[in-house]
N, C-alpha and C positions, 0 to 999 in steps of 0.2 A: 617299974623296971623289970626286965626279964632276968630270970635266973642266970647267973654267970656273966652278966653284962654290967659294965661300969659306967655306961653313959645313959642319959635320958633318951628314951625312944622318941621318934618324931611325933607320934600320936600323943604321948604324955607331954611333950614340949608344947604342942598346940593347945592342950587343955590348960596348962599353966599360963600361957599367954592370954587365953580367953578369960580365965579367972582373974588375972591381974589387970585386965583391960590395957594391955601394953600399947603404947603409941606406935611402936615399930618392933617387930620380932626379927632378930638377927640370929641365924643359925651358923655356927662355925664349928670347926673341928670335926668335919664330916668328909666323906669321900664325895666331893662335889663334882661328879662327872656327868657326862651326857646320859649315861644309862642309869644313874642313881638319883639325880636331882629331882626328876619328875615324881618318883615314888616317895621321896622324902617330903616334897611339897604336898602331895596328895594326902599323906598321912597327917600332916600338920593341919591341913584344911578341913579335916573331919570335925575339928572343934574351933579353930581360929580362922576368921575371915578378914582380919585386919592387914595392914601393911606388913610385908614379909620380904626379907632378903636372905638368900643363901650366900653367905660371904665367900669372897674370893680374894686372892692377893691384890693389894693396892686399892681395895674398896674403902671409901672414906665416908663418914657420916658427919654432917654439919648439923648440930643440934642447938636450937634456941628455944625459948619458952613458947614461941608461936609457930615455929616451923622446923621440920626435920627433912633434910635433903641428903640423898645418897648420890655419890659420884665416884668416879674412878680417878685415882691419882695417876699422873704421868711421871714415870721414873726416867732419869737421865741414864741411858745405857753406857754413856762414855765417862761417867763420873769415876773418880779415883776412890779406892776404899779409904775409910778413916784410918788415922795412924793407930798402931797397936797400943793397947792400954798398958801392957806389961812387956818388958823386953823378951825376945825369943830366947829359949833355953837350949843348950846343946843336947843332943840325944843322949840318953842314958844307955850305956853298953855294959852289960854284966852277963853272968853265966845263964840267966833266964831269958835273955834277949835272943830272938831267932837269928841264926847266922845263915846266910845264903851259902850253899855249897858251890864250889867253882863250876860244877856242871851246869847249875842253874843260870849262870851268867855267861856261859860259853855261847859264841855265835855260830 
């Protein structure tokens, strides 16, 4: 781990996956963008040559004793949100709450 960094580096992650002989390495909690993914994978591949996924939203892993499958879930964009777990509370207004000046609301 580099000084001042709280995450495992991609190179160290690759070494850990190689040592543990992982069936599938899954990297998450990274900036998985077009300009960073290739560098992350290159650093992991210095030590680990096995199956590797750079996780994205809706990625699903089906794991059995004999097979490991990666797929993308399909979310319903028209679904309604689940009901609230707790009732909504009214806003708290006190002397520490920011008050908008009439000027701010003037059209």
